[in-house]
KOLVO-270557 format. One line per field, with one value per residue (C-alpha): residue number from 1; residue in one letter; x, z, y. Coordinates in nm, 4 decimals. Example, Ala and Ser with C-alpha at 12.3 -4.5 7.8 and 13.67 -1.06 7.14 Angstrom:
num <- (1;2) .
residuo <- (a;s) .
c1 <- (1.2300;1.3670) .
c3 <- (0.7800;0.7140) .
c2 <- (-0.4500;-0.1060) .
This chain:
num <- (1;2;3;4;5;6;7;8;9;10;11;12;13;14;15;16;17;18;19;20;21;22;23;24;25;26;27;28;29;30;31;32;33;34;35;36;37;38;39;40;41;42;43;44;45;46;47;48;49;50;51;52;53;54;55;56;57;58;59;60;61;62;63;64;65;66;67;68;69;70;71;72;73;74;75;76;77;78;79;80;81;82;83;84;85;86;87;88;89;90;91;92;93;94;95;96;97;98;99;100;101;102;103;104;105;106;107;108;109;110;111;112;113;114;115;116;117;118;119;120;121;122;123;124;125;126;127;128;129;130;131;132;133;134;135;136;137;138;139;140;141;142;143;144;145;146;147;148;149;150;151;152;153;154;155;156;157;158;159;160;161;162;163;164;165;166;167;168;169;170;171;172;173;174;175;176;177;178;179;180;181;182;183;184;185;186;187;188;189;190;191;192;193;194;195;196;197;198;199;200;201;202;203;204;205;206;207;208;209;210;211;212;213;214;215;216;217;218;219;220;221;222;223;224;225;226;227;228;229;230;231;232;233;234;235;236;237;238;239;240;241;242;243;244;245;246;247;248;249;250;251;252;253;254;255;256;257;258;259;260;261;262;263;264;265;266;267;268;269;270;271;272;273;274;275;276;277;278;279;280;281;282;283;284;285;286;287;288;289;290;291;292;293;294;295;296;297;298;299;300;301;302;303;304;305;306;307;308;309;310;311;312;313;314;315;316;317;318;319;320;321;322;323;324;325;326;327;328;329;330;331;332;333;334;335;336;337;338;339;340;341;342;343;344;345;346;347;348;349;350;351;352;353;354;355;356;357;358;359;360;361;362;363;364;365;366;367;368;369;370;371;372;373;374;375;376;377;378;379;380;381;382;383;384;385;386;387;388;389;390;391;392;393;394;395;396;397;398;399;400;401;402;403;404;405;406;407;408;409;410;411;412;413;414;415;416;417;418;419;420;421;422;423;424;425;426;427;428;429;430;431;432;433;434;435;436;437;438;439;440;441;442;443;444;445;446;447;448;449;450;451;452;453;454;455;456;457;458;459;460;461;462;463;464;465;466;467;468;469;470;471;472;473;474;475;476;477;478;479;480;481;482;483;484;485;486;487;488;489;490;491;492;493;494;495;496;497;498;499;500;501;502;503;504;505;506;507;508;509;510;511;512;513;514;515;516;517;518;519;520;521;522;523;524;525;526;527;528;529;530;531;532;533;534;535;536;537;538;539;540;541;542;543;544;545;546;547;548;549;550;551;552;553;554;555;556;557;558;559;560;561;562;563;564;565;566;567;568;569;570;571;572;573;574;575;576;577;578;579;580;581;582;583;584;585;586;587;588;589;590;591;592;593;594;595;596;597;598;599;600) .
residuo <- (m;a;g;r;i;e;d;y;a;l;i;g;d;m;q;t;a;a;l;v;c;r;d;g;t;a;d;w;l;c;l;p;r;f;d;s;h;a;a;f;a;g;l;l;g;t;e;e;h;g;f;w;r;v;g;p;a;h;p;s;g;a;a;p;p;r;a;d;r;r;r;y;r;g;d;s;l;v;l;e;s;e;w;d;t;a;r;g;t;v;r;i;i;d;f;m;p;p;r;d;g;a;p;q;l;i;r;i;v;e;g;v;s;g;r;v;p;m;r;s;a;m;r;l;r;f;s;y;g;r;v;v;p;w;v;h;k;v;g;d;r;t;v;a;v;a;g;p;d;s;v;w;l;d;t;t;a;d;t;f;g;k;d;l;t;t;y;s;d;f;t;v;s;p;g;e;r;i;a;l;t;l;s;w;q;p;s;h;r;e;p;p;a;l;p;d;p;e;g;a;l;e;a;t;e;e;f;w;r;e;w;v;a;h;c;t;y;h;g;p;y;r;d;a;v;i;r;s;l;i;t;l;k;a;l;t;y;a;p;t;g;g;i;v;a;a;p;t;t;s;l;p;e;e;i;g;g;v;r;n;w;d;y;r;f;t;w;l;r;d;a;a;i;t;l;s;s;l;l;r;t;g;y;r;e;e;a;r;a;w;r;e;w;l;l;r;a;v;a;g;d;p;e;n;l;q;i;m;y;g;i;a;g;e;r;e;l;g;e;a;e;l;p;w;l;p;g;y;e;n;s;q;p;v;r;i;g;n;g;a;a;n;q;l;q;l;d;v;y;g;e;v;t;e;a;l;h;l;a;h;m;t;g;l;a;r;n;d;y;a;s;v;l;q;l;r;l;i;s;y;l;e;d;h;w;m;e;p;d;e;g;i;w;e;v;r;g;p;r;r;h;f;v;h;s;k;v;m;a;w;v;a;v;d;r;t;i;k;l;i;e;a;g;d;v;d;g;p;l;e;r;w;r;e;l;r;d;d;i;h;r;d;v;c;e;k;g;y;d;k;e;r;n;t;f;t;q;s;y;g;s;r;e;l;d;a;s;l;l;l;i;p;q;m;g;f;l;p;p;d;d;k;r;v;i;g;t;i;e;a;i;q;r;e;l;s;t;p;d;g;f;v;l;r;y;p;t;a;g;e;d;a;g;v;d;g;l;a;g;d;e;g;a;f;l;a;c;s;f;w;l;a;d;d;l;a;m;i;g;r;v;d;e;a;r;q;l;f;e;k;l;l;a;l;r;n;d;l;g;l;l;a;e;e;w;d;p;r;l;k;r;q;v;g;n;f;p;q;a;f;s;h;v;p;l;i;d;t;a;l;r;l;t;a;s;s;a;f;g;g) .
c1 <- (-15.4984;-15.3504;-15.5555;-15.4727;-15.1868;-15.4196;-15.6466;-15.3926;-15.3660;-15.0421;-15.0080;-14.6766;-14.4785;-14.1788;-13.9724;-14.1755;-14.5080;-14.7995;-15.0217;-15.3908;-15.6250;-15.9870;-16.1077;-15.9318;-15.6276;-15.2789;-15.0786;-14.7404;-14.5511;-14.1768;-14.0667;-13.9082;-13.7734;-13.8704;-13.5903;-13.6461;-13.7814;-14.1579;-14.3874;-14.6845;-14.5754;-14.9097;-14.8693;-14.6015;-14.7643;-15.0694;-15.2262;-14.9787;-14.7073;-14.8638;-15.1587;-15.3891;-15.7506;-16.0063;-16.3536;-16.7147;-16.7527;-16.8212;-16.8957;-16.6022;-16.4683;-16.6276;-16.4220;-16.4024;-16.6226;-16.4568;-16.5101;-16.7841;-16.5967;-16.2512;-16.0532;-15.7721;-15.8881;-15.8238;-15.4608;-15.3199;-15.2058;-15.4968;-15.7118;-16.0881;-16.2746;-16.6496;-16.8595;-17.2378;-17.3642;-17.7058;-17.6725;-17.5450;-17.2480;-16.9025;-16.5900;-16.2258;-15.9582;-15.6062;-15.2882;-14.9297;-14.8421;-14.5139;-14.2805;-14.1815;-14.0882;-14.2146;-14.3577;-14.7341;-15.0079;-15.3395;-15.6840;-15.9896;-16.3257;-16.6168;-16.9861;-17.1808;-17.5272;-17.6867;-17.4962;-17.2227;-17.0373;-16.6645;-16.3624;-15.9897;-15.7622;-15.3852;-15.1243;-14.7711;-14.4941;-14.1501;-13.8650;-14.0866;-14.3396;-14.0948;-14.0865;-14.3848;-14.3599;-14.4339;-14.7652;-14.8711;-15.0445;-14.8748;-15.1597;-15.4212;-15.1694;-15.0920;-14.7287;-14.5658;-14.1934;-13.9380;-13.5661;-13.4919;-13.8518;-14.1582;-14.4968;-14.7575;-15.1314;-15.3371;-15.7161;-16.0162;-16.1752;-16.1250;-15.8656;-15.8181;-15.5871;-15.6790;-15.4818;-15.1734;-15.3825;-15.4947;-15.8623;-16.0971;-16.4729;-16.6844;-16.9846;-16.9927;-17.2926;-17.3362;-17.0690;-16.8819;-16.5058;-16.2811;-15.9112;-15.6562;-15.2905;-14.9888;-14.6519;-14.3038;-14.0230;-13.6855;-13.7624;-13.4916;-13.6358;-13.9125;-14.2654;-14.3628;-14.5768;-14.9509;-15.0865;-15.3209;-15.5004;-15.7250;-15.4429;-15.2207;-15.4912;-15.5238;-15.1452;-15.1114;-15.3742;-15.2156;-14.8739;-15.0002;-15.2045;-14.8975;-14.6732;-14.9093;-14.9521;-14.5959;-14.6815;-14.6389;-14.8289;-15.1878;-15.2646;-15.5465;-15.3860;-15.3359;-15.5158;-15.3008;-14.9831;-15.0592;-15.1302;-14.8050;-14.6108;-14.7604;-14.6605;-14.3031;-14.2868;-14.4122;-14.1253;-13.8665;-13.6825;-13.7083;-13.4033;-13.1592;-13.3370;-13.2890;-13.5756;-13.6826;-13.7868;-14.0880;-14.1832;-14.2143;-14.0089;-14.0816;-14.4157;-14.3793;-14.3331;-14.5014;-14.7600;-14.6095;-14.2710;-13.9175;-13.8769;-13.9202;-13.6874;-13.6391;-13.6986;-13.6660;-13.3402;-13.2270;-13.1364;-12.9382;-13.1304;-13.4764;-13.3860;-13.2318;-13.5375;-13.7604;-13.5554;-13.6022;-13.9804;-13.9873;-13.7744;-14.0012;-14.3050;-14.1591;-14.0059;-13.6526;-13.6110;-13.6436;-13.3853;-13.1425;-13.1911;-13.1317;-12.8171;-12.6825;-12.7736;-12.5857;-12.2726;-12.2719;-12.3367;-12.0700;-11.8314;-11.4750;-11.4997;-11.6886;-11.4769;-11.6586;-12.0053;-12.2760;-12.6037;-12.7950;-12.7447;-12.9409;-13.1699;-12.9052;-12.6249;-12.5394;-12.3318;-12.3785;-12.7135;-12.6489;-12.9265;-13.0911;-13.4010;-13.6686;-13.7816;-14.0486;-14.2532;-14.4523;-14.4542;-14.7295;-14.9700;-14.6944;-14.4403;-14.1061;-13.8445;-13.9056;-13.5871;-13.4459;-13.1422;-13.0404;-12.7379;-12.7594;-12.5949;-12.2560;-12.3352;-12.1752;-12.4436;-12.2859;-12.6175;-12.6303;-12.3506;-12.5736;-12.8820;-12.6907;-12.5170;-12.8457;-13.0074;-12.7180;-12.7302;-13.1047;-13.0645;-12.8012;-13.0122;-13.3170;-13.1227;-13.0484;-12.7785;-12.4358;-12.2506;-11.8830;-11.8383;-12.1309;-11.9369;-11.6192;-11.8140;-11.9495;-11.6000;-11.4703;-11.7563;-11.6695;-11.3016;-11.4100;-11.6345;-11.3521;-11.1661;-11.4608;-11.7444;-11.6396;-11.6779;-11.9802;-12.2150;-12.5342;-12.7435;-13.0514;-13.2530;-12.9882;-12.9616;-12.8220;-12.6868;-12.3505;-12.2499;-12.3163;-12.2521;-12.6017;-12.6933;-12.8819;-12.5760;-12.3606;-12.6248;-12.6365;-12.2572;-12.2871;-12.5444;-12.3061;-12.0281;-12.2616;-12.4091;-12.0662;-11.9424;-12.2365;-12.1318;-11.7783;-11.8983;-12.1109;-11.7949;-11.9189;-11.6318;-11.2973;-11.2290;-11.0572;-11.3187;-11.1707;-11.0769;-11.4258;-11.5841;-11.3865;-11.5011;-11.8633;-11.8211;-11.6488;-11.9309;-12.1946;-12.0168;-11.9683;-12.3388;-12.4556;-12.2151;-12.2477;-12.5889;-12.7962;-12.9472;-12.9568;-13.1679;-13.4497;-13.3916;-13.3776;-13.1338;-13.0910;-13.0631;-12.6869;-12.4067;-12.4429;-12.7851;-13.1183;-13.3292;-13.5062;-13.5191;-13.7680;-13.4881;-13.4087;-13.7149;-13.5036;-13.2718;-13.4697;-13.5688;-13.2031;-13.1120;-12.8842;-13.0653;-13.3458;-13.7017;-13.7342;-13.4248;-13.5310;-13.3411;-13.5393;-13.8737;-13.7722;-13.6835;-14.0131;-14.2097;-14.0071;-14.0759;-14.4450;-14.4396;-14.2215;-14.2470;-14.6062;-14.8931;-15.2305;-15.3387;-15.0489;-14.8428;-14.4684;-14.2511;-13.8965;-13.7373;-13.8154;-13.8168;-13.7600;-14.0522;-13.9345;-13.5672;-13.3421;-13.3005;-13.0891;-13.1673;-13.0548;-13.3979;-13.6725;-14.0307;-14.1972;-14.3082;-14.5787;-14.5781;-14.3418;-14.5382;-14.2448;-14.1615;-14.5210;-14.5121;-14.1842;-14.3575;-14.6315;-14.3587;-14.1877;-14.5096;-14.5745;-14.2190;-14.2554;-14.5868;-14.8297;-14.9840;-15.3354;-15.1936;-14.9709;-15.2666;-15.4735;-15.1963;-15.1431;-15.5095;-15.5120;-15.2199;-15.4005;-15.6888;-15.4569;-15.4129;-15.6093;-15.9033;-15.6615;-15.4337;-15.1495;-14.9362;-14.7140;-14.4155;-14.5892;-14.9230;-15.0029;-15.1941;-15.3169;-15.4473;-15.5406;-15.3666;-15.0940;-14.7759;-14.4405;-14.3502;-14.6080;-14.6402;-14.3476;-14.1594;-14.0373;-14.4005;-14.5174;-14.2219;-14.2822;-14.6539;-14.5642;-14.3183;-14.5658;-14.8391;-14.6038;-14.5089;-14.8672;-14.9723;-14.6938;-14.7892;-15.1502;-15.0359;-14.8448;-15.1224;-14.9797) .
c3 <- (2.0702;2.3223;2.6255;2.9883;3.1056;3.3281;3.0276;2.8880;2.9245;2.8937;2.6741;2.5945;2.5076;2.7430;2.4612;2.3830;2.4814;2.3501;2.5225;2.4286;2.5184;2.6345;2.2848;2.1339;2.0039;2.0293;2.0616;2.1518;2.0179;1.9643;1.7402;1.7884;2.1361;2.4179;2.3141;1.9372;1.7389;1.7808;1.4940;1.6780;1.8490;1.8674;2.2470;2.2098;1.9274;1.7087;1.4873;1.2194;1.4261;1.4180;1.5750;1.5356;1.6389;1.6396;1.7652;1.6746;1.3629;1.4405;1.2335;1.0647;1.2811;1.5996;1.8875;1.8873;2.1593;2.4761;2.5970;2.8562;3.0355;3.0262;3.2285;3.2060;3.1565;3.4993;3.6069;3.2608;3.0274;2.7880;2.7666;2.7087;2.6211;2.5623;2.3950;2.4260;2.1098;1.9685;1.7485;2.0053;2.2192;2.0907;2.2645;2.1589;2.2931;2.2710;2.3511;2.2477;2.2660;2.4410;2.1478;1.9498;1.6251;1.4963;1.7497;1.7120;1.8305;1.7951;1.8154;1.8086;1.7557;1.8997;1.8582;2.1833;2.0830;1.7833;1.4655;1.5264;1.2433;1.3192;1.1791;1.1998;1.1112;1.1133;1.0405;1.0722;1.1054;1.1655;1.3441;1.6077;1.3614;1.1079;0.8307;0.6096;0.4939;0.1538;0.2023;-0.0500;-0.0864;-0.1026;-0.1838;0.0879;0.3238;0.3704;0.4335;0.5315;0.4614;0.5533;0.5642;0.7923;0.9140;0.7750;0.9443;0.8159;0.8697;0.8433;0.8677;0.7016;0.6763;0.3566;0.3762;0.1761;0.1822;0.2124;0.3235;0.3987;0.6388;0.6140;0.6924;0.7431;0.7717;0.8805;1.0923;1.3683;1.4852;1.8140;1.8474;1.5370;1.5778;1.3357;1.4091;1.2990;1.3537;1.3178;1.2850;1.2609;1.0553;0.9290;0.5804;0.4163;0.5570;0.4267;0.5352;0.8860;0.9151;0.8870;1.2378;1.4342;1.6520;1.8420;1.9129;2.0219;2.2583;2.4247;2.4595;2.6020;2.8674;2.9592;2.9895;3.2406;3.4389;3.4849;3.5723;3.8299;3.9934;4.1293;4.3455;4.7156;4.8472;4.9562;5.1764;5.1711;4.8943;4.6582;4.3602;4.3731;4.4253;4.1378;3.8982;3.9989;3.9559;3.6079;3.5198;3.6394;3.4401;3.1323;3.1779;3.1722;2.8443;2.8217;2.6020;2.8526;3.1877;3.1778;3.3315;3.1880;3.4265;3.2027;2.8404;2.7479;2.6989;2.7773;2.9527;3.1616;3.5352;3.5004;3.2262;2.9851;3.1590;3.0652;3.3035;3.0286;3.0231;2.8413;3.0795;2.8340;2.9857;3.2775;3.5814;3.8228;4.1102;3.9662;3.8497;4.1848;4.3855;4.1299;4.1781;4.5540;4.5210;4.2802;4.5153;4.8111;4.6142;4.4803;4.1444;4.1580;3.7847;3.7153;3.9874;3.8289;3.4839;3.6186;3.8020;3.4782;3.2960;3.5611;3.5328;3.1540;3.1659;3.4248;3.2671;3.3935;3.4659;3.7935;3.8692;3.5853;3.6894;3.5113;3.6795;3.3786;3.0694;2.7620;2.7963;2.6476;2.8466;2.6031;2.7547;2.5035;2.5746;2.4309;2.4875;2.1979;2.1390;1.8721;1.7627;1.5206;1.8098;2.0036;2.3174;2.5389;2.5875;2.4512;2.7127;2.5462;2.4719;2.3720;2.4564;2.3587;2.5252;2.8698;2.9567;3.3209;3.2252;3.2888;3.6292;3.9543;4.1866;4.4805;4.6092;4.3154;4.4759;4.7774;4.5793;4.3687;4.6707;4.8624;4.5701;4.5401;4.9157;4.9098;4.6177;4.8166;5.1356;4.9524;4.8184;4.4625;4.3304;4.3936;4.1169;4.1983;3.9799;4.1558;4.4800;4.3132;4.1684;4.5107;4.6605;4.3777;4.4187;4.7867;4.7001;4.4728;4.7409;4.9937;4.7885;4.6651;4.9200;5.0542;4.7138;4.6190;4.3563;4.1631;4.3954;4.3564;4.1787;3.9073;3.9686;3.6839;3.9203;4.1025;4.2864;4.6576;4.9521;4.9463;5.2699;5.0929;4.8789;5.1918;5.3615;5.0636;5.0587;5.4190;5.3062;5.0415;5.2964;5.5610;5.3312;5.2098;5.5671;5.6324;5.3303;5.4674;5.8201;5.6820;5.5319;5.1734;5.0535;5.1819;5.2373;5.4731;5.7444;6.0127;5.7666;5.6199;5.9637;6.0337;5.6965;5.7857;6.1183;5.9485;5.6994;5.9730;6.1921;5.9008;5.8087;6.1661;6.2232;5.8917;5.7584;6.0718;6.1871;6.5680;6.6023;6.3873;6.4797;6.1186;5.8627;5.5650;5.1916;5.1844;5.4185;5.5414;5.3839;5.5502;5.2736;5.3269;5.0853;5.0770;5.0172;5.3870;5.4517;5.3512;5.6521;5.8771;5.5903;5.5060;5.8709;5.8987;6.2208;6.4062;6.3556;6.7178;6.7007;6.7774;6.4729;6.2486;6.4001;6.3765;6.0087;5.9274;6.1021;5.9361;5.5918;5.6767;5.7701;5.4935;5.1925;5.2071;4.9939;5.1551;5.0570;5.2522;4.9500;4.9419;4.7215;4.6521;4.7615;4.7372;4.3822;4.3046;4.0791;3.8041;3.9000;3.8822;4.2230;4.3571;4.0519;3.8049;3.6368;3.6137;3.7105;3.9601;3.9697;4.1244;4.4407;4.3883;4.4353;4.5420;4.8197;4.9345;4.9648;5.1586;5.4061;5.4574;5.5177;5.7743;5.9569;5.9899;6.1152;6.3932;6.5078;6.3388;6.1418;6.1078;5.9652;5.7319;5.6108;5.5460;5.3374;5.1490;5.0606;4.9430;4.7180;4.5818;4.4922;4.2627;4.0313;3.7110;3.6582;3.5473;3.8523;3.6798;3.8156;3.6521;3.8293;4.0019;4.0996;4.0274;4.3376;4.1654;3.8444;4.0164;3.7403;3.6985;3.5465;3.4362;3.2410;3.2512;3.3864;3.6191;3.7834;4.0571;4.1655;4.1473;4.3392;4.6632;4.6313;4.6598;4.9429;5.1473;5.0964;5.2317;5.5318;5.6181;5.5821;5.8179;6.0643;6.0663;6.1163;6.4268;6.5617;6.4424) .
c2 <- (-11.5939;-11.8376;-11.9355;-11.8721;-12.0912;-12.2924;-12.3585;-12.6037;-12.9790;-13.1744;-13.4789;-13.6433;-13.9539;-13.9075;-13.7606;-13.4489;-13.2977;-13.0947;-12.8410;-12.8587;-12.5725;-12.6015;-12.5114;-12.8142;-12.6230;-12.7709;-12.4483;-12.5954;-12.8957;-12.9459;-13.2328;-13.4771;-13.3811;-13.1481;-12.9109;-12.9290;-12.6362;-12.5942;-12.6908;-12.5365;-12.2136;-12.0323;-12.0342;-11.7668;-11.5754;-11.6104;-11.8737;-11.7609;-11.9310;-12.2758;-12.4579;-12.7569;-12.7174;-12.9986;-12.9154;-12.8475;-12.6345;-12.2676;-11.9557;-11.7854;-11.5043;-11.6387;-11.7709;-12.1519;-12.3035;-12.4270;-12.7797;-12.8140;-13.0902;-13.2428;-13.4927;-13.7404;-14.0968;-14.2444;-14.2350;-14.1706;-13.8948;-13.9574;-13.6442;-13.6489;-13.3279;-13.3029;-13.0339;-13.0013;-12.8301;-12.7453;-13.0524;-13.3002;-13.3957;-13.4870;-13.6170;-13.5793;-13.8149;-13.6665;-13.8579;-13.9317;-14.3017;-14.3910;-14.3973;-14.7021;-14.5349;-14.2009;-13.9525;-13.9281;-13.6944;-13.8779;-13.7139;-13.9411;-13.7708;-13.9695;-13.8932;-13.9161;-13.7934;-13.6227;-13.5433;-13.2875;-13.1068;-13.0964;-12.9172;-12.9875;-12.6948;-12.7504;-12.4866;-12.6269;-12.3698;-12.5111;-12.3319;-12.1670;-12.0299;-11.8915;-12.1559;-12.2387;-12.6047;-12.7521;-12.9352;-13.1980;-13.5328;-13.8711;-14.1073;-14.0618;-13.9033;-13.5343;-13.4437;-13.1133;-13.0846;-12.8188;-12.8849;-13.1805;-13.2185;-13.3896;-13.4213;-13.6641;-13.6329;-13.9516;-13.9571;-14.1189;-13.7741;-13.5739;-13.2979;-12.9797;-12.6814;-12.3154;-12.0097;-12.2227;-12.4330;-12.7968;-12.8543;-13.1484;-13.1067;-13.4019;-13.4996;-13.7602;-13.9628;-14.1520;-14.4219;-14.3101;-14.2493;-14.0640;-14.0454;-13.7861;-13.8735;-13.6489;-13.8288;-13.6749;-13.8254;-13.6946;-13.5674;-13.7800;-14.1027;-14.3255;-14.2247;-14.3364;-14.6475;-14.6035;-14.5438;-14.7701;-14.5101;-14.7522;-14.9943;-14.7034;-14.5800;-14.9181;-14.9518;-14.5998;-14.6565;-14.9896;-14.8255;-14.5687;-14.8232;-15.0412;-14.7475;-14.5988;-14.9395;-14.9114;-14.6099;-14.6896;-14.3848;-14.4534;-14.1554;-13.8993;-13.6941;-13.9867;-13.8310;-13.5167;-13.7192;-13.9565;-13.6681;-13.5014;-13.8266;-13.8776;-13.5216;-13.5825;-13.9048;-13.7157;-13.4665;-13.7463;-13.7998;-14.1777;-14.2505;-14.0978;-14.0522;-13.6740;-13.4739;-13.1378;-12.8625;-12.7890;-12.8616;-12.4926;-12.1808;-11.8159;-11.8467;-11.5304;-11.5031;-11.1630;-11.1078;-10.8559;-10.8713;-10.9806;-11.2762;-11.5346;-11.8353;-12.1647;-12.4556;-12.7462;-12.8643;-13.0763;-12.8715;-13.0857;-12.9291;-12.9926;-13.3413;-13.4327;-13.3301;-13.5028;-13.8172;-13.7918;-13.7739;-14.0665;-14.2776;-14.2007;-14.3164;-14.6413;-14.5492;-14.6883;-14.7494;-14.3751;-14.3122;-14.5570;-14.4004;-14.0493;-14.1570;-14.3044;-13.9819;-13.7821;-13.9916;-13.9548;-13.5810;-13.5036;-13.7586;-13.7260;-13.3547;-13.2984;-12.9931;-12.8149;-12.9263;-12.7315;-12.6446;-12.7763;-12.9864;-13.0842;-13.3825;-13.6100;-13.4455;-13.1654;-12.8834;-12.6010;-12.4327;-12.0881;-11.8361;-11.6492;-11.4396;-11.4964;-11.1470;-11.2734;-11.4154;-11.1499;-11.3665;-11.4991;-11.2074;-10.9794;-11.0895;-11.0312;-11.1413;-11.5032;-11.6920;-12.0296;-12.1794;-12.0654;-11.8564;-11.9567;-12.2873;-12.1293;-11.9837;-12.0969;-12.2311;-12.4079;-12.5433;-12.7881;-12.9913;-13.0419;-13.1412;-13.3924;-13.5429;-13.5645;-13.7462;-13.9912;-14.0471;-14.1147;-14.3548;-14.5411;-14.5466;-14.6826;-14.9769;-14.8732;-15.1042;-14.9565;-14.7789;-14.7355;-14.4297;-14.2587;-14.2895;-14.1632;-13.8704;-13.7831;-13.7755;-13.5583;-13.3145;-13.2712;-13.2244;-12.9385;-12.7874;-12.8054;-12.5440;-12.3361;-12.3349;-11.9956;-11.8258;-11.6106;-11.7530;-11.6803;-11.8978;-12.1158;-11.8437;-11.7838;-11.4121;-11.2097;-10.9486;-10.9686;-11.2845;-11.3019;-11.5287;-11.6791;-11.8539;-12.1324;-12.2098;-12.2481;-12.4632;-12.6968;-12.7148;-12.8314;-13.0908;-13.2239;-13.2697;-13.4129;-13.6799;-13.7804;-13.8158;-14.0493;-14.2571;-14.2845;-14.3619;-14.6466;-14.7994;-14.7671;-14.5447;-14.4255;-14.0584;-13.8095;-13.8445;-13.6204;-13.3445;-13.3388;-13.3412;-13.0239;-12.8857;-12.9570;-12.7757;-12.4808;-12.4328;-12.4613;-12.2078;-11.9682;-11.9724;-11.9254;-11.6345;-11.4483;-11.5445;-11.4876;-11.1581;-11.1735;-10.8600;-10.9981;-11.3653;-11.4784;-11.6070;-11.3743;-11.4143;-11.3547;-11.2637;-10.9070;-10.8483;-10.7809;-10.9343;-11.2628;-11.5550;-11.8401;-12.0918;-12.0481;-12.2631;-12.5622;-12.5247;-12.7637;-12.9916;-13.0532;-13.1179;-12.8142;-12.7198;-12.8973;-12.7662;-12.6569;-12.4339;-12.0742;-11.9506;-12.1837;-12.0782;-11.7133;-11.7524;-11.9245;-11.6501;-11.3733;-11.5218;-11.5409;-11.1707;-11.0314;-11.2636;-11.3839;-11.2583;-11.1784;-11.5313;-11.6788;-11.7855;-11.7167;-11.4951;-11.6135;-11.2856;-10.9125;-10.7802;-10.4163;-10.3325;-10.0967;-10.1078;-10.4132;-10.5727;-10.8565;-11.0695;-10.8027;-10.7886;-10.5302;-10.6060;-10.8351;-11.1956;-11.4083;-11.6189;-11.9105;-12.2304;-12.4500;-12.2047;-12.2053;-12.5847;-12.5521;-12.3257;-12.5858;-12.8448;-12.6277;-12.5486;-12.9222;-12.9762;-12.7193;-12.8679;-12.6261;-12.9120;-12.7709;-12.4477;-12.6498;-12.8545;-12.5429;-12.3887;-12.7135;-12.7395;-12.3764;-12.4624;-12.7677;-12.5381;-12.3390;-12.6388;-12.6280;-12.8614;-13.1361;-13.1080;-12.9172;-12.6332;-12.3735;-12.2243;-11.9317;-11.7815;-11.4173;-11.3031;-10.9871;-11.1451;-11.4737;-11.6682;-11.9260;-11.7804;-11.9184;-12.2285;-12.5074;-12.7643;-12.7156;-13.0045;-12.7710;-12.7184;-13.0787;-13.2230;-13.0316;-13.1041;-13.4726;-13.4114;-13.2064;-13.4650;-13.7317;-13.5201;-13.4297;-13.7918;-13.8968;-13.6187;-13.7428;-14.1010;-13.9944;-13.7768;-13.4447) .
């Protein structure tokens, strides 16, 4: 049975990632890319769907022991887990070296004290747990082959097969190290090179030390910021610069519910805000790579901008269900692909334009096509901003005139006007100034409830929406505007949990609500960080800091966050780890640090 979502650690090589539970089980791994079919899919089913456990030997039928301690080695993505057993203490070092050839998952078992019997049990199941591979020996190596995939297991420990599972039993003494390396290779190719686990470990640690050294943030929340930055880097697909929203699919927003989605793609919104955080903390190379990814993905067709693409810019992301997987804690259906790719979400134009604007303002070398793209996006918005859309939350109900979408359309026009005013591009300045004013007036007239002194989720509605918290952050209105303060206070009253965390919008319980889906969901962590930001902006800095520190306390022991927090079950829910949670953590830390510096 899979562990709780917060029981998992992330390791990865910036092309794919694995989730390793506290008991030493890798329950999720897609090879060779984030969006490839899973070879270990036990996270969404049972051990029959694929897993790899390395840990102290335990009696048959008993639950495997959980590690007594675990941590990342310094500022890296190298995981260390330690077990104290009756026979001694053992450490396992798990990591995936930044790729230069075949993807590898390396597990080094190290004796600390005593003599500890160990067991490795690996059950590969390709195609999300459906395909049993042909497992055989090639010399001292074990290889599992199915169709286009082959996975090679290299270790100095003896291996044997039983019940369609590959085992190794061995004992480690103090100072002794035994490595087990899994390598993927296309099945028609020559075997991958023999691994060098110790050399790979040294190189992996050096990679992360050098990368972290570029961080320009040195405030009081540095540890949390660094861990979030490492997580965002791990979610970046190095060959293209695309950034996945999360490395998982179908981890539920409600345990046992239907709100289960595939997040292994590049949302323009998520990637744009990730880019902004990276730029503000000194990572310009990632910004350049993402901008190049964007230009390739959009190509010469900005009028048909999608809200998301594959990590290499693929456009076809058709959604399907996998009925043979029972789902995480029986949360069905399990989905791959994402049908929201074809939705109209006007706010994306604002996020992309804001990211391009920030890249320009922070001195990223100019790209002429990026400027052309920005102008063409505004030309499209000029004709379409007044249309209803599915909005930031990708509702599967009818389209609406979402206030946040209109605000972000205003942002897109505003940032482009600033580009023209600076003399960096030519455009119809006066016409677009009028457009900016028209959008602003429209939102303030149709999206604002005067009686309650709050903006609303959509034109003519009474519902609230946490995305309204972005109004002051985007500069649509100043923080001290009474309508902004009224909206913040209304969201605190109507969308906050007893713990002070924020729901995205009202859900309808058993009946489908605005999002077209049955069931409820947890508090949305990004929105809760937005509230902390807003409280700091309106001068309630102590309250903002208290909320921020409560949010930090929701992270697991390794500093990782899923998409949401279930206030009833006191658990993380949703895909994990989630870029859209770690980005606002960084942003709020920066704002609170700045507020403290100026005596806020």
